[in-house]
C-alpha positions in Angstrom: -23.1 -15.9 14.2 -23.2 -14.0 11.0 -19.7 -12.7 10.1 -19.6 -10.3 7.1 -16.4 -9.5 5.3 -15.9 -6.0 3.7 -13.0 -5.4 1.3 -12.1 -4.8 -2.3 -8.4 -5.1 -3.4 -6.1 -8.1 -3.8 -4.8 -7.9 -0.2 -8.3 -8.1 1.1 -8.9 -11.1 -1.1 -5.8 -12.9 0.2 -6.8 -12.4 3.8 -10.5 -13.4 3.1 -9.4 -16.6 1.5 -7.2 -17.4 4.5 -10.0 -16.7 6.9 -12.3 -19.1 4.9 -9.6 -21.8 4.8 -9.1 -21.4 8.6 -12.7 -22.6 9.1 -14.3 -19.4 10.1 -17.7 -19.2 8.3 -18.3 -15.9 6.3 -22.0 -15.4 5.7 -21.7 -12.5 3.2 -19.0 -10.5 1.4 -19.4 -6.8 0.6 -17.0 -5.3 -1.9 -16.5 -2.5 -4.5 -18.1 -2.3 -7.9 -16.7 -4.0 -11.1 -14.5 -1.6 -13.0 -13.1 -1.2 -16.5 -9.5 -2.3 -16.6 -6.7 -2.0 -19.2 -6.6 -0.4 -22.6 -9.7 -2.3 -23.8 -11.5 -1.2 -20.6 -12.9 -4.7 -19.9 -15.3 -4.7 -17.0 -13.5 -6.6 -14.3 -14.7 -7.8 -10.8 -12.6 -6.8 -7.8 -10.4 -9.6 -6.3 -12.7 -10.0 -3.2 -15.7 -10.7 -5.4 -13.7 -13.5 -7.2 -13.0 -15.2 -3.8 -16.7 -14.9 -2.9 -17.6 -16.6 -6.2 -15.0 -19.3 -5.7 -16.4 -20.3 -2.3 -20.1 -19.6 -3.3 -20.5 -16.9 -0.7 -23.3 -14.3 -1.3 -21.7 -11.0 -2.3 -23.0 -7.4 -2.4 -21.7 -4.4 -4.2 -23.5 -1.3 -2.8 -23.0 1.9 -4.7 -23.0 4.2 -1.7 -23.6 4.5 2.1 -27.4 4.5 1.6 -27.2 1.2 -0.3 -24.7 -0.2 2.1 -27.1 0.5 5.0 -29.9 -1.3 3.1 -27.6 -4.3 2.5 -26.8 -4.7 6.2 -30.5 -4.4 7.1 -31.1 -7.5 5.0 -28.0 -9.4 6.2 -28.4 -8.5 10.0 -24.8 -9.2 10.8 -23.3 -10.0 14.2 -19.8 -9.0 13.2 -18.3 -7.1 10.3 -14.6 -7.5 9.5 -13.2 -4.7 7.4 -9.9 -4.9 5.3 -9.3 -2.0 2.9 -12.9 -1.2 2.0 -12.5 2.5 1.8 -15.6 3.8 3.4 -16.1 6.0 6.6 -19.1 4.4 8.3 -21.7 6.5 10.0 -23.1 5.8 13.5 -26.3 4.6 11.9 -24.4 1.9 9.8 -22.1 0.9 12.8 -25.2 0.2 15.0 -26.5 -2.5 12.5 -23.8 -5.1 13.6 -24.6 -6.6 17.0 -20.9 -7.0 18.1 -19.6 -4.2 15.9 -17.4 -3.4 12.9 -13.7 -4.3 13.3 -10.9 -3.1 11.0 -7.4 -4.4 10.2 -5.1 -1.4 9.8 -1.6 -1.6 8.6 0.2 0.5 11.3 0.6 0.5 15.0 -2.3 2.8 16.0 -2.6 5.7 16.8 0.4 6.3 14.5 -0.5 6.6 10.8 -4.2 6.7 10.8 -5.8 7.2 7.4 -5.7 5.8 3.9 -2.0 5.1 3.2 -0.1 3.9 6.3 2.3 1.6 4.5 3.9 4.2 2.3 4.0 6.7 5.1 6.0 4.4 7.3 8.6 3.9 4.6 8.7 7.6 3.7 9.5 8.4 7.4 12.2 5.7 7.6 10.5 4.0 10.5 12.4 0.9 11.9 9.2 -0.7 13.4 5.7 -1.1 12.1 2.8 -3.6 12.3 -0.8 -4.2 12.1 -3.7 -3.3 14.5 -7.1 -4.8 14.8 -9.6 -2.4 16.4 -13.3 -1.7 16.7 -14.5 1.0 14.3 -16.1 4.1 15.7 -17.2 7.3 14.0 -13.6 8.8 13.9 -10.8 8.0 11.5 -9.1 4.8 12.8 -9.7 6.0 16.3 -11.6 3.1 17.9 -10.5 0.9 20.8 -7.9 -1.8 20.1 -8.4 -5.5 20.3 -4.8 -6.5 19.5 -1.7 -5.5 17.5 1.4 -7.1 16.0 4.8 -5.5 15.6 7.3 -6.2 12.9 10.7 -4.8 12.0 11.2 -2.5 9.0 14.6 -3.2 7.5 16.7 -0.4 6.0 16.1 -1.5 2.4 12.4 -2.5 2.8 10.2 -0.9 0.1 6.5 -0.5 0.4 6.2 -3.7 -1.6 8.5 -5.8 0.7 6.9 -4.3 3.8 3.4 -4.9 2.6 4.3 -8.6 1.9 5.6 -9.0 5.4 2.5 -7.4 6.9 0.3 -9.7 4.8 2.1 -12.8 6.1 1.8 -11.6 9.8 -1.8 -10.6 9.3 -3.0 -14.0 8.2 -2.8 -15.8 11.5 -3.3 -12.6 13.5 -6.6 -11.8 11.8 -7.9 -15.3 12.2 -7.0 -15.4 16.0 -8.5 -11.9 16.5 -11.8 -13.0 14.9 -11.9 -16.2 17.0 -11.4 -14.1 20.1 -14.4 -11.9 19.2 -16.6 -14.9 18.3 -15.6 -16.6 21.7 -16.9 -13.5 23.6 -13.7 -13.6 25.6 -12.0 -10.3 24.6 -11.1 -6.9 26.0 -10.8 -3.7 24.1 -8.2 -1.1 25.0 -8.3 2.7 24.2 -5.5 3.9 21.9 -2.6 5.5 23.8 -0.2 8.0 22.3 -0.1 11.0 20.0 -2.0 10.2 16.8 -0.6 11.0 13.3 -2.4 10.9 10.0 -1.7 9.9 6.4 -3.1 11.2 3.2 -4.1 9.5 0.0 -1.1 9.5 -2.4 -1.5 11.2 -5.8 0.7 11.0 -8.8 2.0 14.5 -8.0 3.4 13.3 -4.7 5.6 10.8 -6.5 7.9 13.1 -8.5 11.5 12.9 -7.4 13.8 15.9 -7.2 17.5 14.8 -7.2 18.7 18.0 -5.5 17.8 16.5 -2.1 19.8 14.4 0.3 20.4 10.7 -0.8 18.4 9.3 2.1 15.4 11.6 1.3 15.4 10.5 -2.4 15.9 6.9 -1.5 13.0 6.9 1.0 10.6 8.2 -1.7 11.8 5.6 -4.3 11.2 2.9 -1.7 7.8 4.3 -0.6 6.5 4.5 -4.2 7.5 0.9 -5.2 4.1 0.1 -6.5 1.7 2.1 -8.6 2.0 5.1 -8.5 5.7 4.7 -8.8 8.3 7.4 -8.1 9.1 9.3 -11.3 10.9 12.3 -12.9 10.9 14.3 -16.0 13.5 13.4 -18.6 14.2 16.2 -21.2 16.1 15.0 -24.3 16.3 16.1 -27.9 13.5 18.7 -27.3 11.1 16.1 -25.8 9.9 15.8 -22.3 9.1 12.3 -21.0 8.0 10.9 -17.6 10.3 8.1 -16.4 9.1 5.9 -13.5 11.6 4.3 -11.2 10.8 0.7 -10.7 13.8 -0.3 -8.5 16.9 1.5 -7.1 19.3 1.1 -4.3 22.1 2.8 -2.3 25.3 1.2 -3.5 28.4 0.5 -1.5 30.5 1.5 -4.5 32.6 4.6 -3.8 32.2 7.3 -6.5 34.1 10.6 -6.9 30.9 12.4 -7.5 31.4 15.7 -5.5 31.8 17.8 -8.6 28.8 16.5 -10.4 25.5 18.5 -10.7 22.5 17.0 -9.0 20.5 15.0 -11.5 23.5 14.0 -13.6 24.9 10.6 -14.4 27.8 10.1 -12.0 28.6 6.5 -13.0 27.1 3.3 -14.4 27.3 -0.4 -14.3 27.1 -2.0 -17.8 23.8 -3.8 -18.2 22.8 -3.1 -14.6 21.9 0.5 -14.2 23.2 4.1 -13.6 24.2 6.3 -10.7 22.4 9.6 -10.4 23.9 12.4 -8.3 21.9 13.6 -5.4 22.8 16.4 -2.9 25.2 14.3 -0.8 25.8 11.1 -2.8 24.5 9.0 -5.7 21.5 6.8 -6.0 21.8 3.7 -8.2 18.8 3.3 -10.5 18.2 -0.2 -11.8 14.8 -0.7 -13.5 12.7 2.1 -15.0 9.6 2.5 -17.1 9.7 5.3 -19.6 6.5 6.9 -20.7 5.0 4.8 -23.5 7.5 1.9 -23.0 7.8 -1.3 -21.1 10.0 -1.7 -18.0 13.7 -1.8 -18.9 17.2 -1.4 -17.5 18.2 2.2 -16.8 21.6 1.5 -18.4 20.0 0.2 -21.7 17.7 3.2 -21.8 20.1 6.2 -21.0 23.5 4.9 -22.1 22.7 2.5 -24.9 19.5 4.2 -26.1 20.5 7.9 -25.9 24.3 7.5 -25.9 24.5 9.5 -22.6 27.8 9.9 -20.8 29.0 10.4 -17.3 28.2 14.0 -16.4 25.1 14.4 -18.6 22.0 15.4 -16.8 18.9 13.2 -16.9 
């Protein structure tokens, strides 16, 4: 049978390569367009295309739904496996695959349908998450489920650590799910429960306000642990800069910070980072990336670089 893989980013590439190494034959790969990357805007192929080239698999990069339909008419697939492709498929397209289109989604459906389920689960301090493999219909992640896999979300998991856990779980899970479909011995179940939806994250969503409860601030820093990172405006010497937070944590260190204003430095650890006062406690900020600079230690930037002191507002 003809199995087609649709995906574009690095996580799709990792899973595609695992599928290939498992012995499942992928007839064709469909991915996004090459894009200019970096300051020099060098035209760069997406990670999935590189895997297709590595294993000599025919690849296609349709520009829109019309071109996508034309590609599938040529391929005539039996099964289409989708991982982070980013297209809502029409009924006309879905009917081109004999068995159907199946998607790997990084949440336990019907919770967190939509484009950014990983960050949403961290933002909402969920203690359990997982992946779902389901048959795509015309709705948004609403089709019947083949299987799912649960994992625990730890208190200090960021979107990055959670994503890495999901990736490792997804490798064998995706292979076994595809093998079930190819064997013809599988059952689909309707989604049960109240659905919830996520939205695509923009840079505006990532700005941190320190006049909120500590848990609220920490959940946002954890959720925006890869681009776009959480960030705040830093005003100093008449200049306004955006500072991205690369890593932070809730420390066990007891601080007498009740009298500090929100957003002020309530303590520091030499060479490690600074404490910033929130509404009901202080967050320990470790690594940052100031606008126009490389990643650096928060202590080096604020205390060494700007000679700031405890009590100063950042």
